[in-house]
C-alpha positions as CSV (number, residue, x, y, z in Angstrom):
1,M,93.6,97.4,112.6
2,K,89.7,96.9,112.2
3,S,89.2,99.7,114.6
4,L,91.3,102.0,112.6
5,I,89.1,101.2,109.4
6,L,86.1,102.0,111.5
7,A,87.8,105.4,112.6
8,L,87.7,106.1,109.0
9,S,84.2,106.3,109.0
10,L,84.5,109.5,111.0
11,V,86.7,111.2,108.3
12,S,84.8,113.4,106.0
13,L,85.1,112.7,102.3
14,N,86.1,116.3,101.9
15,A,89.1,115.6,103.8
16,L,90.8,113.1,101.6
17,A,93.8,115.1,100.9
18,E,96.4,112.7,102.5
19,T,94.8,112.3,105.9
20,A,96.7,110.1,108.5
21,V,94.7,108.2,110.9
22,Y,96.7,107.3,113.9
23,E,95.9,104.8,116.9
24,T,95.7,106.3,120.3
25,N,96.0,104.6,123.7
26,R,93.1,104.6,126.3
27,I,94.1,108.1,127.7
28,G,94.1,109.7,124.1
29,D,97.9,109.9,123.5
30,I,98.8,109.4,119.7
31,Q,100.9,106.3,118.9
32,Y,103.2,107.6,116.4
33,H,105.6,104.7,116.9
34,K,102.8,102.2,115.6
35,D,101.7,101.7,112.0
36,H,98.9,104.1,110.8
37,L,96.6,104.4,107.9
38,V,97.0,107.1,105.3
39,V,93.9,108.1,102.9
40,K,95.4,109.1,99.6
41,N,93.8,111.8,97.2
42,D,92.2,109.1,95.1
43,G,90.5,107.4,98.2
44,K,93.0,104.6,98.5
45,I,93.7,103.9,102.1
46,V,97.2,102.2,102.7
47,T,99.1,101.2,106.0
48,V,102.1,103.2,106.6
49,D,105.1,102.5,109.3
50,S,106.2,104.7,111.7
51,I,109.1,106.1,109.5
52,G,106.7,106.6,106.3
53,R,107.2,103.6,104.3
54,T,104.1,102.2,102.8
55,Q,103.4,98.6,103.7
56,Y,102.2,97.1,100.4
57,H,102.0,93.6,101.9
58,E,99.1,94.7,104.1
59,Q,95.4,94.8,103.1
60,Q,94.7,98.0,101.3
61,Y,91.2,99.5,100.9
62,K,89.5,102.1,98.7
63,I,86.6,104.5,99.4
64,V,84.2,103.7,96.6
65,E,80.5,104.9,96.5
66,G,80.5,105.8,100.3
67,K,82.0,102.4,101.4
68,V,85.5,101.4,102.4
69,R,86.3,98.4,100.2
70,P,89.1,96.0,100.4
71,I,91.3,96.1,97.1
72,D,94.1,93.7,95.9
73,S,97.6,94.7,95.1
74,T,96.6,95.8,91.5
75,G,93.7,97.9,92.9
76,N,90.7,95.5,91.9
77,I,87.9,95.7,94.4
78,Q,87.6,92.4,96.4
79,Y,83.7,92.1,96.5
80,H,83.7,88.9,98.4
81,K,85.2,90.6,101.5
82,P,83.2,92.8,103.7
83,A,82.9,96.6,103.4
84,A,82.4,99.5,105.9
85,I,80.2,102.4,105.2
86,V,81.8,106.0,105.5
87,T,80.0,108.5,107.4
88,S,80.6,112.1,108.6
89,K,80.4,112.8,112.2
90,S,80.4,116.5,113.3
91,K,81.0,117.8,116.8
């Protein structure tokens, strides 16, 4: 799951409109049968299972001031947990 959060650093902030981030295997095939992350329009990042149900019991994140911050179930930022920096990488 941490590797998926790091993959979010490759997602441009302009593309936050319900962006799904899927895990891939070592040859690059997308693993649709596994849980994936969805970046909501408001910057909230949630885990979704393979049939589209949001996993509210999993850690949630939110993009705040260019950083991916963990949040609790009510949306409060958990400053005592580490954050990741969001960057944009173009090819």
